[in-house]
LUMROMAR-616339 format. One record per atom (N, C-alpha, C): residue number from 0; residue in one letter; chain; atom name; z, x, y. Coordinates in pm, 1 decimal. Layout:
  num  residu  chaine  atome         Z         X         Y
  NUM       A       A     CA         Z         X         Y
...
This chain:
  num  residu  chaine  atome         Z         X         Y
    0       M       A      N    1793.1   10999.3    9568.5
    0       M       A     CA    1758.7   10861.4    9610.5
    0       M       A      C    1652.3   10813.4    9566.3
    1       F       A      N    1552.0   10852.5    9617.0
    1       F       A     CA    1386.3   10852.9    9639.9
    1       F       A      C    1355.6   10834.8    9471.7
    2       V       A      N    1397.2   10935.2    9393.5
    2       V       A     CA    1360.0   10865.6    9232.1
    2       V       A      C    1403.6   10789.7    9192.4
    3       S       A      N    1576.3   10753.8    9249.0
    3       S       A     CA    1607.4   10611.6    9141.8
    3       S       A      C    1557.6   10507.6    9181.5
    4       A       A      N    1486.4   10491.9    9361.3
    4       A       A     CA    1410.1   10371.9    9386.2
    4       A       A      C    1288.0   10384.0    9301.0
    5       A       A      N    1221.5   10489.1    9307.2
    5       A       A     CA    1075.3   10458.0    9233.0
    5       A       A      C    1108.5   10449.7    9071.1
    6       L       A      N    1195.8   10467.0    9014.7
    6       L       A     CA    1239.5   10424.2    8845.8
    6       L       A      C    1263.6   10308.4    8844.7
    7       A       A      N    1353.9   10201.6    8974.7
    7       A       A     CA    1377.1   10095.0    8951.1
    7       A       A      C    1243.7    9998.4    8967.7
    8       S       A      N    1141.9   10053.0    9044.7
    8       S       A     CA    1015.0    9938.2    9062.0
    8       S       A      C     929.0    9991.9    8954.3
    9       T       A      N     941.7   10041.5    8814.6
    9       T       A     CA     821.7   10090.8    8746.8
    9       T       A      C     873.7    9973.7    8640.6
   10       P       A      N     759.1    9904.3    8580.9
   10       P       A     CA     795.8    9817.9    8478.9
   10       P       A      C     821.4    9857.1    8381.7
   11       S       A      N     922.7    9792.6    8339.1
   11       S       A     CA    1003.8    9782.7    8164.6
   11       S       A      C     888.0    9805.4    8088.1
   12       L       A      N     911.3    9918.2    7994.2
   12       L       A     CA     815.6    9923.9    7875.8
   12       L       A      C     851.3    9869.3    7785.3
   13       E       A      N    1009.8    9786.9    7770.7
   13       E       A     CA    1031.2    9670.1    7626.3
   13       E       A      C     932.4    9584.6    7596.5
   14       P       A      N     941.3    9563.6    7510.3
   14       P       A     CA     832.2    9431.4    7453.7
   14       P       A      C     909.1    9307.8    7550.5
   15       V       A      N     784.2    9217.4    7581.9
   15       V       A     CA     833.9    9088.1    7604.6
   15       V       A      C     862.8    9003.4    7512.5
   16       E       A      N     956.1    8943.5    7495.5
   16       E       A     CA     975.2    8819.3    7394.9
   16       E       A      C     877.6    8685.7    7419.0
   17       A       A      N     809.3    8674.9    7276.2
   17       A       A     CA     765.8    8544.9    7289.1
   17       A       A      C     815.7    8446.1    7293.1
   18       P       A      N     761.2    8329.8    7349.2
   18       P       A     CA     825.1    8246.5    7335.8
   18       P       A      C     797.6    8117.2    7255.3
   19       S       A      N     944.4    8046.0    7237.0
   19       S       A     CA     941.2    7979.4    7115.8
   19       S       A      C     857.4    7896.8    7079.2
   20       F       A      N     834.8    7841.0    6929.8
   20       F       A     CA     723.9    7757.4    6913.0
   20       F       A      C     783.7    7631.2    6999.3
   21       E       A      N     925.7    7584.3    6987.0
   21       E       A     CA     968.0    7485.6    7074.5
   21       E       A      C     909.5    7477.3    7245.1
   22       A       A      N     949.5    7586.5    7262.6
   22       A       A     CA     901.1    7581.3    7429.7
   22       A       A      C     728.3    7591.0    7414.6
   23       L       A      N     638.5    7614.4    7341.7
   23       L       A     CA     534.1    7616.3    7370.5
   23       L       A      C     462.2    7493.9    7341.8
   24       A       A      N     571.2    7404.0    7198.9
   24       A       A     CA     522.0    7278.3    7210.2
   24       A       A      C     540.4    7172.9    7304.2
   25       E       A      N     641.3    7216.7    7372.9
   25       E       A     CA     686.0    7139.4    7518.4
   25       E       A      C     626.8    7148.6    7587.0
   26       T       A      N     562.0    7264.8    7632.7
   26       T       A     CA     477.9    7283.9    7739.7
   26       T       A      C     337.0    7238.4    7736.6
   27       H       A      N     239.6    7204.5    7648.5
   27       H       A     CA     178.1    7205.3    7596.7
   27       H       A      C     187.7    7046.5    7531.4
   28       R       A      N     243.0    6983.4    7522.9
   28       R       A     CA     254.7    6837.6    7444.1
   28       R       A      C     180.9    6745.2    7509.4
   29       H       A      N     171.0    6744.7    7665.7
   29       H       A     CA     112.5    6636.9    7725.6
   29       H       A      C     -73.3    6697.4    7743.8
   30       S       A      N     -98.0    6834.9    7748.4
   30       S       A     CA    -228.9    6835.1    7736.7
   30       S       A      C    -260.3    6834.3    7585.3
   31       L       A      N    -185.6    6795.6    7463.8
   31       L       A     CA    -243.6    6805.4    7340.9
   31       L       A      C    -293.3    6675.4    7313.1
   32       F       A      N    -178.6    6565.6    7386.8
   32       F       A     CA    -168.6    6457.9    7391.9
   32       F       A      C    -321.7    6390.5    7483.6
   33       K       A      N    -369.6    6406.3    7561.7
   33       K       A     CA    -458.6    6390.7    7651.8
   33       K       A      C    -578.7    6426.9    7572.3
   34       Y       A      N    -612.7    6559.7    7502.4
   34       Y       A     CA    -733.2    6571.7    7438.3
   34       Y       A      C    -719.5    6489.2    7296.4
   35       A       A      N    -603.6    6479.2    7260.4
   35       A       A     CA    -619.1    6364.0    7078.2
   35       A       A      C    -649.6    6260.3    7178.0
   36       Y       A      N    -631.2    6217.1    7282.3
   36       Y       A     CA    -681.2    6134.9    7312.3
   36       Y       A      C    -825.6    6078.5    7337.6
   37       R       A      N    -868.9    6155.1    7417.0
   37       R       A     CA   -1035.2    6171.3    7427.8
   37       R       A      C   -1081.8    6171.5    7307.5
   38       L       A      N   -1043.3    6251.8    7204.3
   38       L       A     CA   -1135.2    6231.7    7089.5
   38       L       A      C   -1128.9    6095.2    7016.6
   39       C       A      N    -990.7    6045.2    6993.7
   39       C       A     CA   -1024.1    5922.2    6913.3
   39       C       A      C    -972.6    5764.9    6993.9
   40       G       A      N    -987.6    5794.9    7150.8
   40       G       A     CA    -961.5    5656.8    7211.4
   40       G       A      C    -832.4    5545.2    7189.7
   41       N       A      N    -723.6    5561.2    7126.2
   41       N       A     CA    -608.8    5526.4    7090.3
   41       N       A      C    -498.3    5572.6    7057.2
   42       K       A      N    -403.4    5509.4    7183.0
   42       K       A     CA    -290.5    5611.1    7201.1
   42       K       A      C    -181.5    5588.7    7086.3
   43       E       A      N    -181.2    5529.4    6978.2
   43       E       A     CA     -81.7    5541.2    6877.6
   43       E       A      C    -167.4    5668.5    6776.6
   44       I       A      N    -277.4    5635.4    6768.8
   44       I       A     CA    -381.1    5760.1    6664.9
   44       I       A      C    -332.5    5908.3    6758.4
   45       A       A      N    -393.8    5922.4    6865.3
   45       A       A     CA    -345.5    6019.2    6937.3
   45       A       A      C    -188.6    6080.4    6904.7
   46       E       A      N    -126.0    5997.5    6929.9
   46       E       A     CA      35.9    6052.1    6902.5
   46       E       A      C      65.1    6067.9    6780.4
   47       D       A      N       8.6    6000.1    6671.1
   47       D       A     CA     -10.8    6112.5    6538.9
   47       D       A      C     -68.5    6199.3    6477.6
   48       L       A      N    -160.4    6241.7    6580.9
   48       L       A     CA    -254.6    6322.9    6582.2
   48       L       A      C    -192.7    6510.0    6655.0
   49       V       A      N    -143.5    6451.1    6716.9
   49       V       A     CA     -18.1    6533.4    6840.4
   49       V       A      C      81.6    6550.3    6698.3
   50       Q       A      N     158.9    6480.5    6675.3
   50       Q       A     CA     267.7    6517.8    6593.0
   50       Q       A      C     241.5    6585.2    6407.0
   51       D       A      N      81.0    6525.6    6419.0
   51       D       A     CA      82.3    6607.0    6277.4
   51       D       A      C      19.6    6759.2    6300.5
   52       S       A      N     -43.1    6756.1    6403.6
   52       S       A     CA    -111.1    6879.1    6452.9
   52       S       A      C       6.1    7015.6    6514.5
   53       L       A      N     128.1    6947.7    6552.6
   53       L       A     CA     236.6    7035.3    6579.2
   53       L       A      C     280.1    7082.8    6447.8
   54       L       A      N     318.9    7022.6    6362.3
   54       L       A     CA     384.8    7027.2    6224.5
   54       L       A      C     273.7    7140.5    6141.2
   55       R       A      N     189.7    7125.1    6176.8
   55       R       A     CA      53.7    7234.9    6098.5
   55       R       A      C      76.4    7363.8    6212.6
   56       A       A      N      85.9    7360.6    6339.6
   56       A       A     CA     115.3    7457.0    6385.3
   56       A       A      C     214.4    7533.9    6358.7
   57       W       A      N     323.8    7466.3    6352.8
   57       W       A     CA     478.1    7533.9    6338.1
   57       W       A      C     466.5    7613.0    6201.0
   58       R       A      N     379.9    7518.8    6124.5
   58       R       A     CA     381.0    7618.2    5995.0
   58       R       A      C     318.1    7764.2    5985.1
   59       S       A      N     226.2    7742.3    6056.7
   59       S       A     CA     136.2    7844.5    6099.0
   59       S       A      C     166.7    7976.2    6270.3
   60       F       A      N     266.1    7924.8    6260.0
   60       F       A     CA     267.0    7967.9    6407.0
   60       F       A      C     311.3    8133.3    6388.8
   61       A       A      N     359.9    8149.1    6270.5
   61       A       A     CA     377.8    8316.1    6265.1
   61       A       A      C     255.1    8428.6    6270.1
   62       R       A      N     149.5    8333.7    6240.0
   62       R       A     CA      25.8    8391.3    6292.4
   62       R       A      C     -36.6    8420.6    6399.7
   63       L       A      N      44.2    8338.6    6513.5
   63       L       A     CA     -19.7    8326.6    6644.9
   63       L       A      C     -14.2    8462.6    6642.9
   64       Q       A      N    -121.9    8553.6    6727.5
   64       Q       A     CA     -83.8    8648.7    6796.3
   64       Q       A      C     -61.8    8707.9    6950.7
   65       N       A      N    -127.1    8606.0    7004.2
   65       N       A     CA    -155.3    8590.8    7155.9
   65       N       A      C     -70.2    8490.8    7200.7
   66       P       A      N      62.0    8452.9    7227.3
   66       P       A     CA     120.3    8328.3    7297.4
   66       P       A      C      33.5    8283.3    7416.8
   67       A       A      N     -11.8    8340.1    7476.3
   67       A       A     CA     -91.2    8313.3    7617.8
   67       A       A      C    -238.7    8204.4    7567.0
   68       A       A      N    -284.2    8230.8    7453.5
   68       A       A     CA    -386.6    8123.8    7396.9
   68       A       A      C    -351.8    8030.3    7285.2
   69       A       A      N    -216.9    7975.4    7316.4
   69       A       A     CA    -159.9    7906.1    7249.4
   69       A       A      C    -207.4    7775.6    7265.3
   70       L       A      N    -275.1    7715.3    7401.0
   70       L       A     CA    -284.4    7592.2    7398.8
   70       L       A      C    -428.8    7592.1    7313.6
   71       G       A      N    -515.4    7707.3    7325.1
   71       G       A     CA    -662.3    7662.9    7296.6
   71       G       A      C    -629.3    7658.1    7101.4
   72       W       A      N    -530.1    7731.0    7073.3
   72       W       A     CA    -479.0    7739.4    6928.5
   72       W       A      C    -463.5    7613.8    6883.3
   73       M       A      N    -382.7    7534.5    6909.9
   73       M       A     CA    -335.0    7417.9    6911.0
   73       M       A      C    -428.8    7335.2    6930.5
   74       K       A      N    -494.2    7349.2    7040.1
   74       K       A     CA    -602.2    7212.4    7056.6
   74       K       A      C    -697.8    7230.9    6953.4
   75       T       A      N    -734.9    7314.5    6893.5
   75       T       A     CA    -819.2    7357.5    6758.7
   75       T       A      C    -774.4    7279.0    6650.6
   76       I       A      N    -630.6    7304.2    6632.7
   76       I       A     CA    -556.6    7220.8    6519.6
   76       I       A      C    -580.4    7065.0    6536.5
   77       V       A      N    -508.6    7056.3    6687.8
   77       V       A     CA    -580.5    6849.3    6710.2
   77       V       A      C    -734.7    6867.5    6644.2
   78       R       A      N    -826.1    6919.7    6673.0
   78       R       A     CA    -966.6    6855.4    6661.6
   78       R       A      C    -972.6    6867.6    6515.0
   79       R       A      N    -943.2    6988.0    6479.1
   79       R       A     CA    -957.6    6980.0    6318.0
   79       R       A      C    -872.2    6878.4    6266.5
   80       E       A      N    -721.8    6815.2    6269.5
   80       E       A     CA    -624.0    6759.1    6236.3
   80       E       A      C    -754.2    6604.6    6243.9
   81       N       A      N    -805.4    6560.6    6366.3
   81       N       A     CA    -864.9    6459.6    6376.9
   81       N       A      C    -976.0    6446.7    6270.3
   82       A       A      N   -1058.1    6538.0    6278.8
   82       A       A     CA   -1179.5    6585.0    6166.1
   82       A       A      C   -1096.9    6541.8    6012.4
   83       R       A      N   -1009.3    6576.6    5949.0
   83       R       A     CA    -944.7    6548.7    5851.0
   83       R       A      C    -933.9    6356.2    5807.6
   84       R       A      N    -876.2    6320.8    5970.8
   84       R       A     CA    -829.8    6167.1    5938.5
   84       R       A      C    -978.1    6100.1    5894.5
   85       F       A      N   -1120.7    6185.0    5884.9
   85       F       A     CA   -1203.3    6080.5    5845.8
   85       F       A      C   -1256.6    6119.3    5682.4
   86       E       A      N   -1192.6    6296.1    5667.2
   86       E       A     CA   -1228.6    6303.3    5512.3
   86       E       A      C   -1101.3    6198.1    5430.3
   87       R       A      N   -1000.5    6168.8    5498.3
   87       R       A     CA    -929.6    6068.2    5350.6
   87       R       A      C    -985.5    5946.5    5370.3
   88       I       A      N   -1070.6    5862.2    5440.1
   88       I       A     CA   -1098.7    5779.9    5453.2
   88       I       A      C   -1240.2    5751.2    5309.3
   89       Q       A      N   -1148.9    5665.8    5210.4
   89       Q       A     CA   -1202.2    5644.2    5070.1
   89       Q       A      C   -1278.3    5493.8    5097.4
   90       P       A      N   -1422.1    5510.6    5109.4
   90       P       A     CA   -1465.7    5352.8    5070.7
   90       P       A      C   -1473.7    5306.8    4970.5
   91       R       A      N   -1432.6    5152.5    4989.4
   91       R       A     CA   -1357.2    5095.3    4855.3
   91       R       A      C   -1551.0    4989.8    4826.4
   92       E       A      N   -1533.6    5028.2    4671.6
   92       E       A     CA   -1650.3    4967.3    4600.0
   92       E       A      C   -1600.3    4775.0    4582.1
   93       S       A      N   -1712.6    4722.0    4615.5
   93       S       A     CA   -1715.1    4568.3    4617.6
   93       S       A      C   -1714.2    4537.1    4490.2
   94       A       A      N   -1652.9    4392.4    4453.1
   94       A       A     CA   -1659.8    4384.5    4320.7
   94       A       A      C   -1765.0    4266.7    4305.9
   95       M       A      N   -1834.3    4248.8    4403.5
   95       M       A     CA   -1916.9    4102.0    4388.2
   95       M       A      C   -2049.9    4220.9    4332.1
   96       P       A      N   -2067.8    4141.0    4217.3
   96       P       A     CA   -2214.8    4185.7    4177.9
   96       P       A      C   -2342.5    4205.0    4225.7
   97       T       A      N   -2434.8    4285.3    4195.0
   97       T       A     CA   -2557.1    4298.3    4296.1
   97       T       A      C   -2633.7    4177.8    4280.3
   98       E       A      N   -2605.3    4108.4    4186.8
   98       E       A     CA   -2727.7    3996.9    4135.7
   98       E       A      C   -2651.8    3886.2    4208.3
   99       E       A      N   -2530.8    3841.9    4310.2
   99       E       A     CA   -2521.3    3734.5    4378.9
   99       E       A      C   -2518.7    3788.0    4522.1
  100       L       A      N   -2560.9    3893.7    4541.7
  100       L       A     CA   -2633.6    3944.6    4723.4
  100       L       A      C   -2715.4    3841.9    4751.3
  101       P       A      N   -2743.7    3806.9    4835.1
  101       P       A     CA   -2865.5    3741.9    4922.4
  101       P       A      C   -2979.0    3817.8    4909.4
  102       T       A      N   -3101.5    3733.4    4856.8
  102       T       A     CA   -3262.0    3861.1    4842.4
  102       T       A      C   -3283.8    3824.4    4982.7
  103       Q       A      N   -3264.4    3700.9    5066.8
  103       Q       A     CA   -3326.3    3707.6    5214.3
  103       Q       A      C   -3212.9    3779.7    5291.1
  104       P       A      N   -3244.2    3858.4    5361.9
  104       P       A     CA   -3130.2    3854.7    5494.1
  104       P       A      C   -3111.7    3722.8    5543.6
  105       A       A      N   -3001.2    3699.8    5638.3
  105       A       A     CA   -2955.4    3567.6    5720.6
  105       A       A      C   -3050.7    3635.1    5841.0
  106       Q       A      N   -3115.7    3521.3    5909.3
  106       Q       A     CA   -3153.1    3546.9    6022.4
  106       Q       A      C   -3065.0    3529.9    6129.7
  107       D       A      N   -3075.3    3572.9    6169.7
  107       D       A     CA   -2925.8    3560.2    6317.1
  107       D       A      C   -3031.7    3557.3    6475.2
  108       Y       A      N   -3136.2    3610.1    6477.4
  108       Y       A     CA   -3184.5    3657.3    6598.8
  108       Y       A      C   -3300.3    3568.6    6586.0
  109       D       A      N   -3294.3    3480.8    6706.7
  109       D       A     CA   -3375.7    3380.9    6767.3
  109       D       A      C   -3503.0    3429.6    6800.5
  110       T       A      N   -3579.7    3394.3    6745.5
  110       T       A     CA   -3747.4    3386.0    6771.1
  110       T       A      C   -3802.4    3275.7    6833.5
  111       S       A      N   -3734.3    3228.7    6905.1
  111       S       A     CA   -3823.0    3085.1    7009.1
  111       S       A      C   -3865.6    3163.1    7116.7
  112       T       A      N   -3942.2    3096.2    7188.1
  112       T       A     CA   -4007.7    3134.7    7326.9
  112       T       A      C   -3883.1    3131.3    7424.8
  113       D       A      N   -3766.1    2986.3    7407.7
  113       D       A     CA   -3685.3    3020.1    7501.8
  113       D       A      C   -3596.2    3122.1    7527.0
  114       A       A      N   -3568.7    3122.6    7361.9
  114       A       A     CA   -3492.7    3265.5    7366.1
  114       A       A      C   -3546.8    3403.5    7393.5
  115       F       A      N   -3675.7    3449.2    7378.2
  115       F       A     CA   -3722.6    3511.6    7444.7
  115       F       A      C   -3750.8    3537.7    7623.5
  116       V       A      N   -3764.4    3415.4    7661.2
  116       V       A     CA   -3753.2    3414.9    7825.3
  116       V       A      C   -3599.1    3448.7    7886.3
  117       L       A      N   -3504.6    3377.1    7773.7
  117       L       A     CA   -3369.2    3407.8    7821.5
  117       L       A      C   -3347.3    3552.9    7819.3
  118       R       A      N   -3370.8    3617.2    7692.5
  118       R       A     CA   -3323.3    3757.5    7661.1
  118       R       A      C   -3437.5    3839.1    7813.4
  119       R       A      N   -3518.1    3837.1    7824.9
  119       R       A     CA   -3603.6    3882.0    7924.9
  119       R       A      C   -3559.8    3854.6    8076.6
  120       A       A      N   -3479.0    3737.8    8079.8
  120       A       A     CA   -3382.3    3746.7    8201.6
  120       A       A      C   -3301.9    3779.7    8243.9
  121       L       A      N   -3233.6    3802.3    8106.7
  121       L       A     CA   -3131.0    3891.2    8113.7
  121       L       A      C   -3125.4    4005.7    8135.8
  122       R       A      N   -3267.3    4067.7    8103.8
  122       R       A     CA   -3272.7    4230.7    8093.5
  122       R       A      C   -3287.2    4267.0    8222.2
  123       A       A      N   -3347.8    4134.2    8289.1
  123       A       A     CA   -3395.2    4176.0    8441.0
  123       A       A      C   -3269.8    4178.3    8549.2
  124       L       A      N   -3188.0    4125.2    8512.7
  124       L       A     CA   -3038.2    4132.5    8612.6
  124       L       A      C   -2978.5    4268.5    8607.9
  125       P       A      N   -2961.4    4304.0    8719.0
  125       P       A     CA   -2880.1    4437.9    8747.9
  125       P       A      C   -2745.6    4448.3    8675.8
  126       A       A      N   -2727.3    4567.9    8629.8
  126       A       A     CA   -2625.3    4577.4    8509.2
  126       A       A      C   -2488.7    4558.9    8579.4
  127       E       A      N   -2477.6    4529.5    8697.4
  127       E       A     CA   -2336.5    4487.3    8709.3
  127       E       A      C   -2331.4    4364.7    8712.3
  128       Y       A      N   -2423.9    4275.3    8708.7
  128       Y       A     CA   -2423.4    4147.5    8697.2
  128       Y       A      C   -2431.3    4099.6    8524.4
  129       R       A      N   -2537.3    4178.4    8489.4
  129       R       A     CA   -2550.7    4137.2    8318.9
  129       R       A      C   -2423.5    4157.8    8200.1
  130       E       A      N   -2352.2    4282.7    8270.3
  130       E       A     CA   -2253.7    4328.6    8177.1
  130       E       A      C   -2163.6    4214.2    8154.9
  131       P       A      N   -2104.3    4188.4    8253.6
  131       P       A     CA   -2006.4    4070.4    8277.5
  131       P       A      C   -2023.2    3944.2    8187.9
  132       L       A      N   -2177.0    3935.9    8225.2
  132       L       A     CA   -2189.7    3777.0    8149.4
  132       L       A      C   -2218.8    3778.9    8035.2
  133       I       A      N   -2255.0    3895.0    7979.9
  133       I       A     CA   -2293.6    3907.5    7841.1
  133       I       A      C   -2142.4    3953.7    7736.9
  134       L       A      N   -2041.7    4001.1    7822.3
  134       L       A     CA   -1891.4    4011.5    7799.5
  134       L       A      C   -1852.3    3854.7    7765.2
  135       Q       A      N   -1876.4    3788.1    7875.8
  135       Q       A     CA   -1784.5    3626.8    7857.7
  135       Q       A      C   -1891.4    3530.4    7753.3
  136       V       A      N   -2012.8    3581.8    7751.8
  136       V       A     CA   -2076.1    3483.3    7688.4
  136       V       A      C   -2075.2    3510.2    7495.1
  137       L       A      N   -2113.3    3632.4    7533.8
  137       L       A     CA   -2121.7    3640.3    7392.9
  137       L       A      C   -2032.6    3668.5    7299.0
  138       H       A      N   -1955.6    3798.7    7383.5
  138       H       A     CA   -1837.2    3820.2    7331.3
  138       H       A      C   -1708.3    3786.1    7350.5
  139       G       A      N   -1728.7    3666.5    7431.8
  139       G       A     CA   -1585.6    3573.2    7394.7
  139       G       A      C   -1463.5    3618.7    7545.7
  140       Y       A      N   -1508.9    3717.1    7593.1
  140       Y       A     CA   -1349.6    3772.7    7704.7
  140       Y       A      C   -1377.8    3693.7    7816.3
  141       S       A      N   -1245.0    3672.9    7831.9
  141       S       A     CA   -1164.1    3622.5    7939.8
  141       S       A      C   -1214.3    3708.9    8081.7
  142       Q       A      N   -1161.4    3614.6    8170.9
  142       Q       A     CA   -1224.2    3675.4    8299.9
  142       Q       A      C   -1104.4    3780.3    8361.4
  143       Q       A      N    -977.9    3772.3    8316.9
  143       Q       A     CA    -921.4    3912.7    8324.0
  143       Q       A      C    -932.9    3987.2    8216.4
  144       E       A      N   -1003.9    3984.4    8109.6
  144       E       A     CA   -1010.7    4095.5    8044.7
  144       E       A      C   -1157.2    4178.9    8071.6
  145       I       A      N   -1230.7    4081.4    8091.5
  145       I       A     CA   -1357.6    4169.5    8154.2
  145       I       A      C   -1350.9    4253.1    8258.9
  146       A       A      N   -1274.0    4188.2    8342.3
  146       A       A     CA   -1196.3    4261.8    8474.6
  146       A       A      C   -1129.9    4427.4    8442.4
  147       A       A      N   -1025.3    4412.9    8361.5
  147       A       A     CA    -988.3    4516.6    8278.0
  147       A       A      C   -1051.9    4602.2    8190.2
  148       R       A      N   -1164.0    4544.7    8151.6
  148       R       A     CA   -1248.0    4663.7    8071.2
  148       R       A      C   -1348.5    4714.4    8201.8
  149       L       A      N   -1380.1    4646.7    8264.5
  149       L       A     CA   -1501.8    4675.0    8388.6
  149       L       A      C   -1434.0    4769.8    8507.8
  150       G       A      N   -1280.2    4744.4    8497.2
  150       G       A     CA   -1205.9    4846.2    8625.3
  150       G       A      C   -1256.1    4738.7    8715.1
  151       L       A      N   -1228.6    4614.3    8733.7
  151       L       A     CA   -1223.5    4514.9    8869.3
  151       L       A      C   -1094.3    4434.1    8889.8
  152       S       A      N   -1092.8    4395.5    8980.0
  152       S       A     CA    -998.9    4292.3    8998.5
  152       S       A      C   -1072.6    4170.5    8937.3
  153       G       A      N    -947.2    4075.6    8948.7
  153       G       A     CA   -1012.8    3942.2    8825.4
  153       G       A      C   -1048.8    3884.2    8926.7
  154       A       A      N   -1085.3    3918.3    9074.3
  154       A       A     CA   -1153.6    3808.5    9141.9
  154       A       A      C   -1286.3    3879.1    9130.6
  155       G       A      N   -1299.6    4015.4    9151.4
  155       G       A     CA   -1436.4    4089.7    9147.1
  155       G       A      C   -1502.3    4046.3    9025.1
  156       A       A      N   -1405.4    4030.9    8913.6
  156       A       A     CA   -1522.3    4002.9    8832.6
  156       A       A      C   -1560.9    3824.8    8825.4
  157       G       A      N   -1493.5    3734.3    8882.4
  157       G       A     CA   -1552.5    3601.7    8854.6
  157       G       A      C   -1618.1    3562.9    8975.2
  158       T       A      N   -1636.8    3673.7    9087.5
  158       T       A     CA   -1744.9    3701.1    9207.3
  158       T       A      C   -1868.5    3756.8    9112.6
  159       R       A      N   -1877.0    3853.1    8997.2
  159       R       A     CA   -1971.7    3909.1    8944.9
  159       R       A      C   -2011.4    3785.2    8846.8
  160       L       A      N   -1949.9    3715.9    8801.2
  160       L       A     CA   -2009.4    3630.8    8704.9
  160       L       A      C   -2033.8    3520.6    8761.7
  161       F       A      N   -1995.4    3469.1    8881.9
  161       F       A     CA   -2084.9    3373.7    8957.2
  161       F       A      C   -2227.0    3403.1    8995.0
  162       R       A      N   -2207.6    3529.6    9053.9
  162       R       A     CA   -2377.1    3595.0    9120.6
  162       R       A      C   -2453.9    3605.3    8970.3
  163       A       A      N   -2395.5    3647.7    8882.7
  163       A       A     CA   -2501.1    3658.5    8754.9
  163       A       A      C   -2544.6    3537.2    8677.8
  164       R       A      N   -2451.8    3396.8    8711.1
  164       R       A     CA   -2511.8    3294.4    8644.9
  164       R       A      C   -2648.4    3246.1    8741.3
  165       Q       A      N   -2593.6    3276.9    8897.8
  165       Q       A     CA   -2687.1    3209.3    8988.6
  165       Q       A      C   -2838.4    3273.2    8978.9
  166       K       A      N   -2814.2    3453.9    8990.9
  166       K       A     CA   -2928.5    3473.2    8940.1
  166       K       A      C   -3006.3    3474.8    8816.4
  167       L       A      N   -2969.5    3462.9    8729.1
  167       L       A     CA   -2987.1    3382.8    8589.6
  167       L       A      C   -3072.5    3253.4    8580.5
  168       R       A      N   -3013.0    3158.3    8663.1
  168       R       A     CA   -3059.6    3057.0    8701.2
  168       R       A      C   -3214.2    3063.0    8805.8
  169       A       A      N   -3173.6    3138.2    8888.2
  169       A       A     CA   -3318.8    3129.3    8976.7
  169       A       A      C   -3366.7    3201.7    8879.5
  170       A       A      N   -3395.6    3304.9    8787.6
  170       A       A     CA   -3484.0    3368.7    8740.4
  170       A       A      C   -3550.8    3303.0    8665.7
  171       L       A      N   -3443.0    3163.4    8586.7
  171       L       A     CA   -3520.3    3085.4    8478.2
  171       L       A      C   -3603.2    2961.3    8563.3
  172       G       A      N   -3571.6    2951.2    8721.1
  172       G       A     CA   -3685.1    2831.6    8764.2
  172       G       A      C   -3549.6    2709.1    8751.9
  173       E       A      N   -3418.1    2734.5    8731.0
  173       E       A     CA   -3348.9    2648.5    8745.0
  173       E       A      C   -3296.4    2593.6    8885.0
  174       R       A      N   -3239.4    2485.6    8923.1
  174       R       A     CA   -3189.2    2456.5    9066.3
  174       R       A      C   -3044.9    2467.1    9013.1
  175       S       A      N   -2979.5    2504.3    9129.3
  175       S       A     CA   -2796.9    2535.4    9098.7
  175       S       A      C   -2761.5    2383.2    9080.0
C-alpha cells in the first residue's frame, strides 16, 4: 500500500505537450496589441502590426524552443515588424525643378516688439494654462478637443482657457 501511494505521488516523466500556436496567440494577443499600440500610437496600425507579427511567428513557430518564453519572442517580432514599417517608406522625388524653388525662405516668424512681448508673457504662464491656450489659439482645437487631449472635463478646459486669458491680460497690462 505504501509503495503504490508513493508511486502515485511522483511526477510523471512523460513529456508535457507544448501548447499550440493558436493557444499561444490567443493567450498573448491582448498583450501584443498593447505593446504594438505603445510603439506606434495608432489603434489601426497596432492591429496590423499584431496580425503581421502573428503571421511571421506562425511561420517560424517550429523554432520556438521554450513555450514559456513565447510572449517575449512574440514582442520581439512585433518590435521588428514595426521597424520594417519604416524600411518600406520610400520618399518620392519632387517634379519641381530646383530653379523654381524660392531663394529666400518664407518669414513666418513675427519679429516685432509686440510679438516678442506676447511670446514672453505666454512663456511666463503656468503650463496648465499655457498649453490649452496655445492649443486653442494657435492650433485651432475646440474646447472639447482640448479637454480630450489634456484629460480634462469640458468645463475644466473652459475654466483653464478663461484663467489663461485673464493671466495673459494681466501680464500684458490690459484691463479685462
